[in-house]
MMTF fields as JSON, N, C-alpha, C and O atoms, coordinates in Angstrom:
{
  "mmtfVersion": "1.0.0",
  "mmtfProducer": "UNKNOWN",
  "numBonds": 299,
  "numAtoms": 300,
  "numGroups": 75,
  "numChains": 1,
  "numModels": 1,
  "chainsPerModel": [1],
  "groupsPerChain": [75],
  "chainIdList": ["A"],
  "bondAtomList": [4, 2, 8, 6, 12, 10, 16, 14, 20, 18, 24, 22, 28, 26, 32, 30, 36, 34, 40, 38, 44, 42, 48, 46, 52, 50, 56, 54, 60, 58, 64, 62, 68, 66, 72, 70, 76, 74, 80, 78, 84, 82, 88, 86, 92, 90, 96, 94, 100, 98, 104, 102, 108, 106, 112, 110, 116, 114, 120, 118, 124, 122, 128, 126, 132, 130, 136, 134, 140, 138, 144, 142, 148, 146, 152, 150, 156, 154, 160, 158, 164, 162, 168, 166, 172, 170, 176, 174, 180, 178, 184, 182, 188, 186, 192, 190, 196, 194, 200, 198, 204, 202, 208, 206, 212, 210, 216, 214, 220, 218, 224, 222, 228, 226, 232, 230, 236, 234, 240, 238, 244, 242, 248, 246, 252, 250, 256, 254, 260, 258, 264, 262, 268, 266, 272, 270, 276, 274, 280, 278, 284, 282, 288, 286, 292, 290, 296, 294],
  "bondOrderList": [1, 1, 1, 1, 1, 1, 1, 1, 1, 1, 1, 1, 1, 1, 1, 1, 1, 1, 1, 1, 1, 1, 1, 1, 1, 1, 1, 1, 1, 1, 1, 1, 1, 1, 1, 1, 1, 1, 1, 1, 1, 1, 1, 1, 1, 1, 1, 1, 1, 1, 1, 1, 1, 1, 1, 1, 1, 1, 1, 1, 1, 1, 1, 1, 1, 1, 1, 1, 1, 1, 1, 1, 1, 1],
  "groupList": [{"groupName": "UNK", "atomNameList": ["N", "CA", "C", "O"], "elementList": ["N", "C", "C", "O"], "formalChargeList": [0, 0, 0, 0], "bondAtomList": [1, 0, 2, 1, 3, 2], "bondOrderList": [1, 1, 2], "singleLetterCode": "X", "chemCompType": "L-PEPTIDE LINKING"}],
  "groupTypeList": [0, 0, 0, 0, 0, 0, 0, 0, 0, 0, 0, 0, 0, 0, 0, 0, 0, 0, 0, 0, 0, 0, 0, 0, 0, 0, 0, 0, 0, 0, 0, 0, 0, 0, 0, 0, 0, 0, 0, 0, 0, 0, 0, 0, 0, 0, 0, 0, 0, 0, 0, 0, 0, 0, 0, 0, 0, 0, 0, 0, 0, 0, 0, 0, 0, 0, 0, 0, 0, 0, 0, 0, 0, 0, 0],
  "groupIdList": [1, 2, 3, 4, 5, 6, 7, 8, 9, 10, 11, 12, 13, 14, 15, 16, 17, 18, 19, 20, 21, 22, 23, 24, 25, 26, 27, 28, 29, 30, 31, 32, 33, 34, 35, 36, 37, 38, 39, 40, 41, 42, 43, 44, 45, 46, 47, 48, 49, 50, 51, 52, 53, 54, 55, 56, 57, 58, 59, 60, 61, 62, 63, 64, 65, 66, 67, 68, 69, 70, 71, 72, 73, 74, 75],
  "secStructList": [7, 7, 7, 7, 1, 6, 6, 2, 2, 2, 2, 2, 2, 2, 2, 2, 2, 2, 2, 2, 2, 2, 2, 2, 2, 1, 7, 4, 4, 4, 7, 7, 7, 7, 7, 4, 4, 4, 7, 2, 2, 2, 2, 2, 2, 2, 2, 6, 7, 7, 7, 7, 1, 1, 7, 7, 7, 7, 7, 7, 7, 2, 2, 2, 2, 2, 2, 2, 2, 2, 2, 2, 6, 6, 7],
  "xCoordList": [-71.074, -70.391, -70.67, -71.812, -69.659, -69.799, -69.527, -68.436, -70.493, -70.269, -69.827, -70.445, -68.782, -68.337, -68.869, -68.488, -69.749, -70.362, -69.532, -69.888, -68.418, -67.492, -67.894, -67.378, -68.864, -69.217, -70.758, -71.212, -71.506, -72.951, -73.523, -74.46, -72.911, -73.332, -73.082, -73.946, -71.905, -71.616, -72.516, -72.924, -72.844, -73.753, -75.083, -75.685, -75.573, -76.895, -76.888, -77.841, -75.846, -75.764, -75.797, -76.514, -75.013, -75.022, -76.442, -76.893, -77.102, -78.474, -79.356, -80.118, -79.351, -80.182, -79.908, -80.854, -78.635, -78.209, -78.79, -79.367, -78.68, -79.235, -80.721, -81.223, -81.452, -82.891, -83.226, -84.12, -82.61, -82.859, -82.618, -83.387, -81.563, -81.321, -82.394, -82.843, -82.79, -83.812, -85.161, -85.835, -85.501, -86.659, -86.545, -87.562, -85.382, -85.167, -85.249, -85.802, -84.743, -84.694, -85.884, -86.13, -86.603, -87.658, -88.902, -89.189, -89.686, -90.904, -91.87, -92.065, -92.448, -93.389, -94.421, -94.722, -94.963, -96.093, -95.468, -96.212, -94.208, -93.554, -92.902, -92.307, -92.96, -92.241, -93.227, -94.033, -93.116, -93.832, -92.853, -92.085, -92.874, -92.036, -92.927, -93.903, -92.56, -93.393, -92.728, -91.53, -93.488, -93.071, -93.924, -95.147, -93.345, -94.207, -95.256, -96.305, -95.022, -96.091, -97.299, -98.359, -97.177, -98.331, -99.387, -100.559, -98.973, -99.859, -100.183, -99.469, -101.24, -101.538, -102.046, -101.775, -102.771, -103.496, -102.691, -103.025, -101.587, -100.868, -100.117, -99.894, -99.732, -99.027, -99.997, -99.699, -101.142, -102.169, -102.702, -102.949, -102.886, -103.383, -102.303, -102.668, -101.048, -100.01, -99.883, -99.584, -100.136, -100.05, -101.396, -101.481, -102.44, -103.721, -104.389, -105.038, -104.235, -104.815, -105.672, -105.577, -106.519, -107.326, -106.541, -105.543, -107.019, -106.33, -106.734, -107.917, -105.765, -106.085, -106.868, -106.806, -107.569, -108.336, -107.415, -107.738, -106.279, -105.377, -104.608, -104.303, -104.277, -103.63, -102.161, -101.525, -101.718, -100.398, -99.416, -99.537, -98.441, -97.44, -96.585, -96.0, -96.503, -95.649, -94.527, -94.715, -93.365, -92.206, -90.98, -91.048, -89.848, -88.593, -88.676, -88.209, -89.253, -89.356, -87.945, -87.038, -87.76, -86.446, -85.984, -84.814, -86.912, -86.521, -86.089, -85.125, -86.776, -86.437, -84.993, -84.131, -84.794, -83.473, -82.37, -81.333, -82.552, -81.58, -81.285, -80.134, -82.313, -82.098, -81.351, -80.514, -81.63, -80.932, -79.396, -78.508, -79.174, -77.865, -77.054, -75.865, -77.71, -77.023, -76.714, -75.642, -77.586, -77.26, -76.158, -75.335, -76.051, -74.984, -73.653, -72.602, -73.711, -72.494, -72.103, -71.062, -72.936, -72.63, -72.911, -72.348, -73.743, -74.106, -75.111, -75.513],
  "yCoordList": [32.102, 32.522, 31.468, 31.044, 31.078, 30.186, 30.929, 31.471, 30.973, 31.598, 30.508, 29.449, 30.807, 29.784, 29.919, 29.198, 30.877, 31.056, 31.695, 31.645, 32.307, 32.788, 34.17, 34.584, 34.928, 36.137, 36.359, 37.202, 35.651, 35.779, 37.188, 37.61, 37.908, 39.284, 40.14, 40.935, 40.015, 40.816, 40.481, 41.369, 39.201, 38.834, 39.443, 40.0, 39.358, 39.937, 41.467, 42.044, 42.078, 43.568, 43.923, 44.834, 43.191, 43.435, 43.192, 43.972, 42.128, 41.864, 42.974, 43.452, 43.43, 44.54, 45.817, 46.515, 46.165, 47.344, 47.247, 48.227, 46.119, 45.956, 46.152, 46.878, 45.501, 45.72, 47.159, 47.667, 47.842, 49.326, 50.101, 51.006, 49.767, 50.548, 50.24, 51.14, 49.036, 48.752, 49.476, 50.019, 49.446, 50.199, 51.664, 52.33, 52.207, 53.642, 54.029, 55.086, 53.255, 53.68, 53.198, 53.82, 52.152, 51.617, 52.396, 52.483, 52.993, 53.652, 52.738, 51.574, 53.287, 52.442, 51.673, 50.52, 52.31, 51.617, 50.475, 49.738, 50.368, 49.293, 48.272, 47.351, 48.354, 47.499, 46.811, 47.476, 45.524, 44.8, 44.195, 43.298, 44.641, 43.95, 42.794, 43.016, 41.572, 40.41, 39.475, 39.218, 38.949, 37.913, 36.671, 36.797, 35.486, 34.348, 34.088, 33.548, 34.461, 34.263, 35.106, 34.84, 36.12, 36.977, 36.23, 36.607, 35.197, 34.435, 35.066, 35.959, 34.604, 35.004, 36.496, 37.153, 36.963, 38.232, 39.382, 40.027, 39.749, 40.906, 40.731, 41.694, 39.544, 39.244, 39.426, 40.097, 38.805, 38.879, 40.26, 40.68, 40.99, 42.346, 43.25, 44.115, 43.036, 43.755, 43.472, 44.344, 42.146, 41.776, 42.022, 41.938, 42.327, 42.582, 41.333, 41.351, 40.23, 38.93, 38.407, 38.888, 37.432, 36.873, 35.94, 35.347, 35.82, 34.895, 33.494, 33.227, 32.592, 31.223, 30.507, 30.899, 29.49, 28.727, 27.763, 27.29, 27.486, 26.537, 27.249, 28.432, 26.578, 27.211, 27.68, 27.086, 28.714, 29.187, 28.081, 27.502, 27.764, 26.756, 26.994, 28.067, 26.035, 26.129, 25.09, 23.909, 25.578, 24.749, 25.584, 26.79, 24.882, 25.592, 26.046, 27.133, 25.245, 25.612, 25.597, 25.105, 26.139, 26.094, 24.707, 24.422, 23.753, 22.391, 21.746, 20.981, 22.038, 21.486, 21.998, 21.227, 23.274, 23.832, 23.196, 22.835, 23.051, 22.444, 21.012, 20.577, 20.303, 18.926, 18.901, 18.023, 19.827, 19.944, 20.273, 19.673, 21.242, 21.621, 20.504, 20.356, 19.699, 18.582, 17.535, 16.931, 17.313, 16.353, 16.806, 15.979, 18.16, 18.631, 18.542, 18.35, 18.682, 18.52, 17.164, 16.93, 16.157, 14.723, 14.232, 13.224, 14.911, 14.481, 13.394, 12.929],
  "zCoordList": [116.051, 117.221, 118.357, 118.535, 119.081, 120.158, 121.417, 121.594, 122.309, 123.653, 124.668, 124.783, 125.359, 126.277, 127.749, 128.671, 127.855, 129.189, 130.248, 131.426, 129.864, 130.865, 131.421, 132.459, 130.702, 131.137, 131.052, 130.278, 131.798, 131.685, 131.892, 131.215, 132.87, 133.187, 131.993, 131.624, 131.35, 130.162, 129.018, 128.269, 128.858, 127.791, 128.034, 127.116, 129.252, 129.515, 129.332, 128.808, 129.753, 129.569, 128.082, 127.667, 127.288, 125.833, 125.201, 124.362, 125.616, 125.154, 125.595, 124.755, 126.76, 127.227, 126.484, 126.117, 126.237, 125.464, 124.101, 123.629, 123.423, 122.117, 122.062, 121.204, 122.985, 123.053, 123.294, 122.617, 124.171, 124.432, 123.161, 122.836, 122.427, 121.14, 120.102, 119.392, 120.01, 119.053, 119.379, 118.504, 120.69, 121.075, 120.919, 120.729, 120.986, 120.852, 119.394, 119.092, 118.492, 117.088, 116.198, 115.165, 116.546, 115.762, 116.168, 117.362, 115.187, 115.556, 116.314, 115.961, 117.332, 118.21, 117.422, 117.732, 116.405, 115.646, 114.709, 114.062, 114.668, 113.822, 114.643, 114.084, 115.978, 116.818, 117.854, 118.506, 117.953, 118.986, 120.001, 119.655, 121.155, 122.218, 122.74, 123.457, 122.358, 122.576, 123.5, 123.383, 124.434, 125.288, 124.972, 124.917, 124.762, 124.453, 125.434, 125.086, 126.709, 127.687, 127.443, 128.008, 126.615, 126.281, 125.443, 125.438, 124.757, 123.949, 122.577, 122.121, 121.94, 120.624, 120.45, 119.445, 121.46, 121.228, 120.862, 119.868, 121.596, 121.116, 119.834, 119.101, 119.559, 118.288, 117.098, 116.11, 117.248, 116.185, 115.979, 114.848, 117.091, 116.987, 116.243, 115.447, 116.511, 115.86, 114.379, 113.562, 114.061, 112.612, 111.893, 110.668, 112.681, 112.002, 111.496, 110.45, 112.238, 111.895, 112.987, 114.116, 112.711, 113.734, 114.637, 114.229, 115.892, 116.789, 116.386, 116.177, 116.274, 115.866, 117.007, 118.172, 116.629, 117.682, 118.428, 119.518, 117.828, 118.483, 119.589, 119.436, 120.71, 121.791, 121.36, 120.489, 121.997, 121.69, 122.057, 123.137, 121.191, 121.501, 122.709, 122.857, 123.557, 124.732, 124.647, 124.938, 124.241, 124.188, 124.493, 124.73, 124.476, 124.926, 126.351, 126.691, 127.171, 128.661, 129.159, 128.488, 130.344, 131.037, 131.159, 130.9, 131.572, 131.791, 130.468, 130.448, 129.38, 128.068, 127.696, 127.275, 127.87, 127.527, 128.344, 127.788, 129.605, 130.493, 130.012, 130.016, 129.607, 129.175, 127.825, 127.616, 126.922, 125.692, 125.912, 125.307, 126.797, 127.11, 127.736, 127.451, 128.609, 129.194, 128.12, 128.154, 127.209, 126.146, 125.303, 124.908, 124.958, 124.182, 124.922, 124.311, 126.215, 127.043, 127.305, 127.919, 126.845, 127.009, 128.435, 128.861, 129.144, 130.488, 130.493, 131.56]
}
């Protein structure tokens, strides 16, 4: 699917509806609502594994994404 960017509000609304539906139907003990900024701890706790000693990876920043999109657009 290729999104042309013509309806960002509609896309965000669809994304939010989907997330709400997933959170409504998946049992709480089987679902982790995870934000990468949360780091390793909640993810590892949910998976029942130890937190790695390595720092949580930080990539795909807003600036990196903008740069990639500009490259794709040929700017």
